[in-house]
C-alpha positions in Angstrom: -36.5 84.8 -75.9 -34.7 81.6 -75.6 -35.3 79.3 -72.7 -31.9 78.7 -71.2 -32.0 75.5 -69.3 -29.3 77.2 -67.2 -29.1 75.4 -63.6 -26.4 76.2 -60.4 -25.4 74.2 -57.8 -24.2 76.3 -54.8 -22.0 73.7 -53.8 -19.5 74.2 -56.1 -19.6 78.2 -55.6 -18.7 80.8 -58.5 -22.6 81.3 -59.4 -22.0 83.7 -62.1 -19.2 81.8 -63.9 -21.5 78.5 -63.2 -23.9 80.5 -65.6 -21.4 82.0 -67.8 -20.3 78.9 -68.8 -23.3 77.3 -69.4 -25.0 80.0 -71.9 -21.3 79.8 -73.7 -21.8 76.5 -74.4 -25.3 77.0 -75.2 -24.4 79.5 -78.0 -21.4 77.7 -78.7 -23.8 74.0 -79.4 -26.0 76.6 -81.7 -29.0 76.1 -78.8 -29.2 79.3 -78.2 -28.7 81.2 -81.8 -27.2 84.8 -83.0 -29.9 87.2 -82.6 -31.8 85.5 -80.0 -32.9 87.7 -76.9 -32.7 86.1 -73.4 -33.9 87.4 -70.4 -33.9 90.5 -68.4 -31.6 89.6 -66.1 -34.1 90.2 -62.6 -35.9 87.0 -64.2 -33.0 85.1 -64.4 -31.9 85.8 -61.2 -35.2 85.2 -60.1 -35.8 81.8 -61.4 -32.8 80.6 -59.8 -32.8 82.3 -56.8 -30.1 84.1 -56.6 -29.1 87.9 -57.1 -29.8 89.8 -60.0 -26.1 91.0 -59.5 -25.0 87.5 -60.1 -26.3 87.0 -63.1 -25.4 90.9 -64.5 -21.9 88.9 -63.8 -22.0 86.6 -65.7 -23.9 88.5 -69.2 -20.8 90.6 -68.7 -18.2 88.6 -68.5 -19.9 87.5 -72.0 -20.4 90.4 -73.4 -17.1 90.9 -73.2 -16.0 87.9 -74.3 -18.0 88.5 -77.6 -20.7 85.9 -77.1 -23.4 88.7 -76.0 -24.6 92.1 -76.7 -26.7 94.2 -74.8 -27.8 97.8 -75.5 -29.8 100.1 -73.6 -33.8 99.2 -75.0 -33.5 96.2 -76.4 -31.9 93.9 -73.6 -28.9 91.0 -73.7 -29.3 89.4 -77.2 -25.8 86.9 -79.1 -24.3 88.2 -80.3 -24.8 87.4 -84.1 -20.8 87.3 -85.0 -21.2 83.9 -82.5 -20.9 81.1 -84.2 -21.9 77.6 -83.5 -19.1 74.7 -83.8 -21.0 71.4 -83.2 -19.3 68.4 -81.4 -17.9 66.1 -83.6 -19.1 63.3 -84.1 -17.9 59.7 -81.7 -15.4 57.6 -83.4 -17.6 55.1 -85.3 -15.9 51.5 -83.7 -15.7 49.3 -86.5 -17.9 46.7 -87.4 -16.4 43.7 -84.5 -15.0 45.7 -83.0 -13.6 44.8 -79.6 -12.3 46.5 -76.2 -9.5 49.5 -77.3 -6.4 47.8 -75.6 -3.7 51.0 -76.6 -2.6 53.6 -78.2 1.4 53.1 -79.7 2.5 49.1 -79.4 5.1 51.2 -76.9 2.5 52.6 -75.0 2.9 51.6 -71.0 -0.8 50.7 -69.2 -1.5 53.9 -67.7 -4.2 52.6 -65.7 -1.3 51.7 -63.1 -0.6 54.5 -63.1 1.4 54.9 -59.3 -1.0 57.8 -58.4 -0.8 57.8 -54.4 2.7 56.7 -53.8 3.0 59.9 -56.8 0.6 62.6 -54.8 2.5 62.0 -51.7 5.3 62.5 -53.2 4.2 65.5 -54.8 2.4 66.6 -51.6 6.0 65.9 -49.8 7.4 68.5 -52.5 5.2 71.3 -51.5 5.4 71.1 -48.4 8.6 71.0 -47.9 10.7 72.9 -50.5 11.4 76.3 -49.5 9.5 79.1 -52.0 13.0 79.6 -53.5 13.2 76.4 -54.9 10.3 77.3 -57.7 11.9 80.3 -59.2 13.8 79.6 -62.4 16.9 77.0 -61.8 19.0 75.6 -63.5 18.3 74.7 -66.8 19.9 71.4 -66.4 17.9 69.9 -64.1 16.8 70.1 -60.3 20.2 68.7 -58.3 18.2 66.7 -56.5 16.6 64.6 -59.2 20.1 64.9 -60.5 22.1 63.2 -57.9 18.8 60.5 -57.6 19.5 60.4 -61.1 22.8 59.2 -61.3 22.7 57.1 -58.3 19.9 54.9 -60.3 21.4 54.6 -63.5 24.6 53.6 -61.5 22.8 50.5 -59.8 20.4 49.6 -62.3 21.8 50.3 -65.6 25.3 49.9 -64.8 26.0 53.4 -66.2 29.3 55.5 -65.4 27.4 58.6 -64.5 28.2 61.7 -62.1 25.0 65.1 -61.7 27.3 66.8 -63.3 26.7 64.8 -66.2 22.5 64.8 -67.2 20.2 67.3 -67.8 17.1 66.9 -67.0 15.1 67.3 -70.6 11.2 66.9 -71.4 11.4 63.2 -72.9 13.7 61.1 -75.2 12.9 63.1 -78.3 14.1 66.8 -76.2 16.7 65.0 -75.3 18.5 63.9 -78.9 17.1 66.9 -80.7 19.3 68.8 -77.9 22.3 66.4 -78.8 21.9 66.9 -82.3 21.6 70.5 -82.3 24.4 70.6 -80.0 26.3 68.3 -82.1 25.9 70.1 -84.9 26.8 73.4 -84.4 30.4 71.9 -82.9 31.3 70.7 -86.5 29.9 73.7 -88.5 30.4 72.5 -91.5 25.8 71.4 -92.7 24.2 68.4 -91.3 25.4 66.2 -88.5 25.5 62.3 -90.5 24.1 60.5 -88.2 23.7 56.5 -88.6 19.8 54.3 -87.8 18.5 51.8 -87.3 16.7 50.3 -90.5 14.4 49.9 -89.6 13.2 52.1 -86.8 10.7 54.5 -85.0 9.0 56.1 -88.6 8.2 58.9 -85.4 11.5 59.7 -84.2 12.5 60.3 -88.4 11.4 64.2 -88.9 12.4 65.3 -85.3 16.0 64.2 -86.7 16.0 66.2 -89.4 15.0 69.4 -88.1 17.8 68.7 -85.6 19.8 69.1 -88.1 20.1 65.0 -89.3 20.9 63.9 -92.3 20.5 60.2 -91.9 22.6 57.4 -93.1 20.2 53.9 -92.5 22.3 51.0 -91.1 20.8 47.4 -91.6 19.8 45.6 -88.3 19.5 41.5 -88.5 19.1 39.6 -85.4 21.7 40.6 -83.5 21.4 44.1 -83.8 22.9 46.6 -85.5 25.1 45.6 -88.6 28.8 47.2 -87.5 30.3 46.5 -89.6 28.3 48.4 -92.5 30.1 51.6 -90.5 33.2 51.2 -90.6 34.3 53.6 -94.1 32.0 55.0 -94.1 30.0 58.7 -93.5 28.7 58.6 -89.9 30.1 61.0 -87.3 27.4 59.3 -85.0 25.0 56.8 -84.8 21.8 56.3 -82.3 20.7 53.1 -81.1 18.2 51.1 -79.5 20.6 48.5 -77.9 18.3 47.2 -75.1 15.8 46.3 -76.9 15.3 47.6 -80.8 12.7 49.6 -81.6 10.4 47.7 -83.7 12.4 44.6 -84.4 12.6 43.8 -81.0 16.6 42.2 -80.8 18.4 43.2 -77.8 22.5 44.1 -79.2 24.7 40.6 -78.8 28.0 41.7 -76.7 29.9 41.4 -79.9 28.2 44.0 -82.2 27.8 46.2 -78.6 32.5 45.8 -78.3 32.3 46.3 -82.2 30.0 49.6 -81.7 32.8 51.7 -79.0 35.4 50.2 -81.0 33.8 51.7 -84.1 32.5 55.3 -81.7 36.9 55.1 -80.6 38.7 54.8 -83.8 35.9 57.3 -85.8 36.4 60.1 -83.1 32.3 59.6 -83.3 29.6 59.3 -80.7 26.6 56.5 -80.2 23.3 58.0 -79.2 22.0 55.1 -76.7 17.7 55.5 -76.6 16.9 53.5 -73.4 13.2 53.8 -74.3 12.6 50.2 -73.0 15.3 48.5 -70.7 13.7 48.5 -67.6 11.4 46.4 -68.4 13.5 42.5 -69.6 11.6 39.8 -68.8 14.1 37.0 -68.9 17.0 37.8 -66.6 18.3 41.3 -64.9 18.4 44.0 -67.5 20.5 44.8 -69.9 23.1 47.1 -68.7 23.4 50.5 -71.2 26.5 50.9 -73.8 26.9 53.8 -71.7 28.5 52.4 -68.6 31.2 50.6 -71.9 32.3 54.1 -73.3 31.2 57.3 -71.0 33.3 59.4 -73.1 31.8 57.8 -76.2 28.1 57.5 -75.3 25.1 59.6 -75.0 22.1 58.2 -72.8 18.9 59.1 -72.7 16.0 57.9 -71.0 12.6 59.0 -69.0 10.2 57.8 -67.3 7.4 58.0 -70.6 7.7 53.6 -70.4 8.0 53.0 -66.1 5.4 56.0 -65.4 3.5 57.9 -68.0 4.7 59.6 -71.5 2.7 62.9 -70.2 5.1 63.3 -67.5 7.2 64.5 -70.1 10.6 63.7 -67.4 13.4 62.3 -69.1 17.4 63.2 -68.8 20.6 63.2 -70.7 23.7 61.5 -70.0 26.9 62.8 -71.6 30.1 63.5 -71.4 31.2 66.3 -69.6 31.2 69.1 -72.1 28.9 67.8 -74.2 26.6 68.1 -70.9 27.6 72.0 -70.5 26.9 72.4 -74.0 23.7 70.7 -73.9 22.2 72.5 -70.8 23.6 75.6 -71.9 21.4 74.9 -74.9 18.0 73.9 -72.9 19.2 77.0 -70.8 18.0 78.9 -74.3 15.1 76.9 -75.4 13.5 76.9 -72.5 14.8 77.6 -68.9 14.4 74.0 -67.7 12.1 71.6 -67.3 9.4 71.9 -64.5 10.6 71.8 -60.8 7.2 70.3 -59.2 7.5 67.6 -60.7 11.1 67.7 -60.5 11.7 67.5 -57.2 8.4 64.3 -57.0 10.4 62.5 -59.5 13.2 62.5 -57.1 11.4 61.8 -54.1 9.9 59.0 -55.3 13.2 57.7 -56.2 14.5 57.9 -53.1 11.5 56.6 -51.4 11.8 53.5 -53.6 8.6 54.2 -55.0 10.0 53.9 -58.3 11.6 50.6 -58.0 8.6 48.9 -56.6 6.5 50.4 -59.3 8.7 48.7 -62.0 9.1 45.6 -59.9 5.1 45.5 -60.2 4.9 46.1 -63.5 7.6 43.9 -64.6 5.3 41.0 -63.7 2.4 42.6 -64.9 3.8 42.7 -68.7 5.3 40.2 -68.3 2.1 37.9 -67.9 0.6 39.7 -70.4 3.3 39.5 -72.8 3.2 35.4 -72.2 -0.6 35.5 -72.7 -1.1 37.7 -76.3 2.7 35.1 -76.9 0.9 32.2 -76.4 -2.6 32.8 -78.2 -0.6 34.3 -80.9 0.7 29.9 -81.2 -2.4 28.6 -80.7 -4.6 30.4 -83.4 -1.9 32.1 -85.5 0.9 29.7 -85.4 2.5 30.9 -89.2 2.9 33.8 -88.0 6.6 34.0 -85.9 6.7 36.6 -82.5 9.9 38.2 -81.9 12.0 40.3 -79.7 9.4 39.1 -76.7 12.4 38.7 -74.0 12.1 42.2 -73.1 9.7 45.4 -74.1 6.4 46.0 -74.0 5.8 45.0 -77.3 6.9 42.0 -80.3 7.8 42.0 -83.5 5.4 39.7 -85.3 6.9 38.4 -88.9 4.1 37.6 -91.0 4.4 34.7 -93.7 5.4 36.3 -97.5 1.7 37.5 -99.3 0.2 39.1 -96.3 -0.3 42.5 -96.4 0.7 44.2 -93.3 -1.4 46.3 -93.4 -4.6 45.6 -93.5 -3.0 42.8 -91.1 -2.4 45.7 -89.0 -5.9 47.5 -89.6 -7.6 44.5 -88.9 -5.6 43.9 -85.4 -6.9 47.4 -84.6 -10.4 47.4 -85.4 -9.5 43.7 -82.7 -9.3 47.3 -80.2 -4.8 46.2 -80.4 -2.1 48.5 -80.6 -0.6 47.0 -83.9 1.6 49.0 -86.3 2.9 48.2 -90.2 6.4 47.6 -90.1 6.9 48.9 -94.1 6.6 53.1 -93.0 9.5 52.5 -90.1 11.9 50.7 -92.9 14.6 52.6 -95.5 14.9 48.8 -97.3 12.5 46.7 -98.2 11.6 43.7 -96.0 9.6 41.3 -95.3 5.8 41.7 -94.1 5.4 42.5 -90.1 3.8 44.2 -87.6 4.7 45.7 -84.2 1.7 44.3 -81.7 2.0 46.1 -77.9 1.0 43.7 -75.2 1.4 46.3 -72.2 -2.4 47.4 -72.5 -3.9 44.0 -73.4 -5.3 42.1 -70.5 -4.0 38.6 -70.0 -7.2 37.2 -69.7 -8.5 39.1 -73.3 -5.4 37.8 -75.5 -7.2 34.4 -76.5 -10.2 36.3 -77.3 -8.7 39.1 -79.0 -6.3 36.7 -81.8 -8.6 34.3 -81.8 -11.5 37.6 -83.6 -8.3 38.9 -85.4 -8.0 35.3 -87.8 -11.7 35.1 -88.2 -11.0 38.7 -89.7 -7.7 37.5 -91.5 -9.8 34.4 -92.5 -10.3 35.3 -96.6 -9.1 38.4 -96.8 -5.9 37.8 -95.5 -5.5 33.9 -94.8 -6.9 31.8 -98.1 
């Protein structure tokens, strides 16, 4: 008969559930094997000093789930089909690996998420909003949030937007998918030809294609997207990251901004503006968005993923009225809208100044971390050139000719750095480069991480 090693904590309540959970886990991990007999309910109840009915309830729950079988005369046993699912091995860190400073180069520091202020906003929502507000609502988003966002975008991003032009979405990715879906349906003549920056985020490429886009790569130089390459082309629209191009970090120059708007007006095309990390500008105030220059031709997409946390899945699309209404309808047909409590909480967070305060705090902190990383690179790897450091959460590192960017990226990851090679982000060939995030890299650890990278690279990359 099995020794169950069950322990309970009456202060946590749900004693039957505690017993069932521990037995379930023991079966899954293989400690209780198929066919083994469990103690009689009366005996286990006596061992645990609980009523027999509690143990019977736990056994019955596991019988119903298929983990146990119970027959008169043979007692309660682990079911033959109860499969063992061993715990996956913990990932082993490479030899000499240091602390881990990020997941993606664009990942924010989630340890600085303003939990208390956000909790205060959620509490405010749950104690003030009427019950009817928790029902299915406008698939375009909660009116209060759209009003607060419109004001914020006008004030901080120099956008030309009203609440009626905003649709709340589950992040920039969903926003782009919905916009492309609508544009593809409007043309009705096959895929929507979308120009994209080269290089661009390789994670977006499958999303764009699945949404119905045929991609037309356009090169990026030190002024941003080469707008001249669009002229005379087949593009019906263009996706850009003008405030801080990903991955190069280039800010679209004033001349190119004007040229891009002129192209859209002349071609009747749309500019899809991904405003993914524009609020984190370090050398001056954030550059205003393109949408403010031509609200009839630019669709602005943004989110709180970099400012607060990607897991909130809160974003927005600001589009011309007709297009915004089509996106709103598409959102309703897709999944009926975004979570309501979170929308009201973000509206309160914006209205009470919590969002602005958090951004100011994080802008200062990320500035310190960027400076520390750039200084460490200059000291220990002076042959590597850092670009795109004026804004955002990542730097673009141009490597000397002949360096293996994939190997450099691997070695950087072994030092705990959030690093990725640029080659998978290119449509055309280019010089070796890697992208490194600094948002999760404490300023006092930057020199150690880069020094360790240099040591690891010696003899492998650096002769």
